C-alpha positions in Angstrom: 25.8 9.5 -36.6 24.6 11.3 -33.5 22.1 14.0 -33.8 18.4 14.9 -33.7 17.6 12.0 -36.0 19.9 9.3 -34.6 18.7 5.9 -33.7 20.4 6.2 -30.3 18.4 9.3 -29.5 15.3 7.4 -30.6 16.1 4.6 -28.3 16.7 7.1 -25.5 13.3 8.7 -26.2 11.7 5.2 -26.1 13.2 4.5 -22.7 12.1 7.8 -21.3 8.6 7.1 -22.7 8.5 3.7 -21.1 9.6 5.2 -17.8 6.8 7.7 -18.0 4.3 4.9 -18.6 5.6 3.1 -15.5 5.3 6.3 -13.4 1.8 6.9 -14.9 2.7 10.1 -16.7 0.7 9.3 -19.9 1.0 12.6 -21.6 4.8 12.8 -21.3 5.0 9.1 -22.4 3.1 9.9 -25.5 5.3 12.8 -26.4 8.6 10.9 -26.0 7.3 7.8 -27.7 6.0 9.8 -30.7 9.5 11.4 -31.1 11.0 8.0 -31.0 8.6 6.7 -33.6 9.3 9.5 -36.0 13.1 8.9 -35.7 12.7 5.1 -36.3 10.3 5.8 -39.2 12.8 8.1 -40.8 15.6 5.5 -40.4 13.5 2.6 -41.6 13.7 0.7 -38.3 10.6 -1.4 -38.6 11.1 -3.5 -35.5 11.6 -0.5 -33.3 8.6 1.2 -34.9 6.4 -1.8 -34.0 7.7 -1.7 -30.4 7.0 2.0 -30.0 3.6 1.6 -31.7 2.5 -1.0 -29.2 3.6 1.3 -26.3 1.7 4.2 -27.9 -1.5 2.0 -28.1 -1.0 1.2 -24.4 -0.7 4.8 -23.5 -3.8 5.7 -25.6 -5.8 2.9 -24.0 -4.8 4.0 -20.6 -5.7 7.6 -21.3 -9.2 6.6 -22.5 -9.7 4.3 -19.5 -8.6 7.1 -17.1 -11.0 9.5 -18.9 -13.8 7.1 -18.5 -13.1 6.6 -14.8 -13.0 10.3 -14.2 -16.4 10.7 -15.9 -17.8 7.9 -13.8 -16.4 9.5 -10.7 -18.0 12.8 -11.6 -21.3 11.1 -12.2 -21.2 9.3 -8.9 -20.2 12.4 -7.0 -23.0 14.4 -8.6 -25.5 11.6 -7.7 -24.2 11.5 -4.2 -24.4 15.3 -3.8 -27.9 15.3 -5.3 -29.1 12.6 -2.9 -27.7 14.4 0.1 -29.4 17.6 -0.8 -32.7 16.1 -1.6 -32.9 13.9 1.5 -34.7 15.7 4.3 -32.9 15.5 7.5 -34.9 13.5 10.0 -34.9 14.7 13.6 -32.7 12.6 15.8 -34.5 11.3 18.9 -32.4 11.2 22.0 -32.6 7.9 23.9 -34.3 8.3 27.2 -32.7 6.5 30.1 -34.8 3.5 31.1 -36.4 3.8 34.6 -35.4 1.0 36.8 -38.4 -0.7 38.2 -37.8 -2.0 41.6 -39.7 -5.1 42.4 -40.5 -5.6 46.0 -41.0 -9.1 47.0 -42.5 -9.7 50.3 -41.0 -12.4 52.3 -43.6 -15.1 53.1 -43.6 -16.4 56.5 -43.5 -20.0 56.9 -46.0 -21.6 59.3 
């Protein structure tokens, strides 16, 4: 009834796998969900197998998406590094203080 191949253990693995999905631990989620799937398959639990299979698809899709994002990040960082190294630094000109021009206005005498 309870053992390495029990339905209750499979459900526990499914819960742990789900929690790992929520906490973004994709590799651990895949491990637990795979264990759960094997147990449900051995016990002929079609409904539970389908539930676990959909979660495994989600994990695999997330892993692929994460891998793509990492590759894009690497590419962007490489481009940024390349553009920084190829750009020649332009000399910075210091701003000179403007000279105040004093205008002298002569007072006109009225006649």
